[in-house]
Steps between C-alpha positions, in 0.01 A plus 500: 500500500571351853226282647527375865297196629567400860403168609517282817572139543398226730774280640500189708756505779727341607657289218641757261210725453278296263293750301124440468386509145232765440294243302440316820278794632326519158418137523376529860267773395385297195426193711310716757290647216446203278471231772710238302846443356376473151320839534803651636709360219265653246511836690878504494535358151722212642461118454338303769803305541715810557261640754497173681893499496521853628262441792687190613834683473390779722319276746836306555688845528252627757448174672138556510193420264379785302206352331242242614359274213158342493319254294408627152838678492369790699763696697507764777783672677605361838508742789876559436436551139237759572731689739775491256283647224360763738857590599600559132181706444581719813854557384361604149243734662758663727803501293386541136403866506801607699736310267354653202529849651863453594564363148369824353716703729808303395408547139477871541840527689689288265375643173373874532405489132209267584321770678543744210421275210314195604157651567498414861251665733567485885181402701484453880177345605302314772503130417267412208454201289374688196790737491739200520333339199502831314868527552563155387287556198715805403818331571433262209474771249716749347342821633437653845646314800403544868762506771251390762581495876252400752485699825237602737237763384658766712858408408416506129348855535809598684720381228303697243545810723876446505526453121587134531231384253256658248192329628384377839213247546297510827140393592229571767158363576187655381338670797844572662587790281538742795724256694724453194505864421657580839804282411527520116462878487843532648636404168209590248404864432215628287626635168849359563392143459260315282358149573416235246276216584643145472231288640246421787582193709322305750679454833410267786604227722684181349431169676625145422302308240171378662547755771552249783527765759146631402627865466213729392601857595756702686377403849606129424875612489482554882441137559784330666533222240518744211849631379525789280763599248499876454642748229788734599450850650441780265364265229162614361356161603625545867354844510161365383521206733561715807211731410277195471605374846440849641157530344411157640629592849769221498839550685785370291659372811212246507610338157772221508732589218408868463884610508596212271550647157546427127557740228284383220150372444642170351725450809203534732303256289791253493532530876146394541514245237796335683314482826720748666209735572131450492404840348658788323365840358556548114352501166258233351738430212777391739249276687388338165864447410553260776146360506415672838162582630423875505273728707454820320508817723531798277566642148805725450634733231850458366655822351818586328630835600736727291599861478257705300768667291641180398201336325598624157858341528529223234549203714231598755261595225542168329440331847183685560378408153579137585292512813201628295545207238392132463811340643435619854134423484576148375721439805246636739210293362700176574560582860240437781395794692619765253274753338540758227276797600787725562756348264678764285296794630675818627424649834600812697646433839222704664234284339656165583603604844249747635572664839129512569252226426174632340195451713352259238796276483445141652803272572480197284604141593490211273 
């Protein structure tokens, strides 16, 4: 069986292109988290002497200090060290999903037998941390595997309609069902498609730790000193964000950075964590991953769509069974902002995406 794992490499130029060892970034993160070289050594399972030597080596290579030591052997990253760590995190957030997707495409092209015999199920989905963890969990076993490709919600549904995947993941906010229905029903038809609940998620504004700009709500995004990092057009999060701005009567042109885009929740969070933006719209779990402040704005439902006539196919049936089992719930319970009220449940398109809102329905916002 062919496995393709694509990686990138940092190099220092000029001087022969000295490659930066990946352990350096692990150390920077460990120092940032532990606040000491000794704590970083324990976290990375390296000796204190080895850690000290590696930091000295790369400080000489960069020509800048990476760590600032204090009495009592406390340690913190210098401004350059922080920026270097942020840069690596941003590269990971941007490239990792795409590299994995390209790797899967190469595997299928080089070895057609994989698709037929390796229990691989193609899934195109709006970016989600729980799905990524579920894919990684399955990859460690001998059974079902997920060929997971992250796209926007609309692009994922379009891929399902074209037969490019078996499942499409998309999401929309509670209280915005009618707005979502107008776009998603181009690809989803009652009786032709079935929806399965993945999870509920809390979406809101991410701000730097301590919220130094004092961002409290959407109106603060129009202040001149506030820079936004946005999600890409046609993503479910961008659709939600635009609906929120419209409901609040805010002109996107008044927001610095509205047209600056990233393609994943983690990339948005990394941009804010690195100080390249003051706020971004995304899920609570991504904000928690980078230790950011979070201002909740709404709760959304994340669904997985498939063709109704395919639910009894062996691979898809096994995946649906997995969605209803303990593995996914264990993943969701450990992720801030995720809920399981819809997890594993089946829905008709007409119920999840009503064309008319009942008179008793009240939009919810959390």
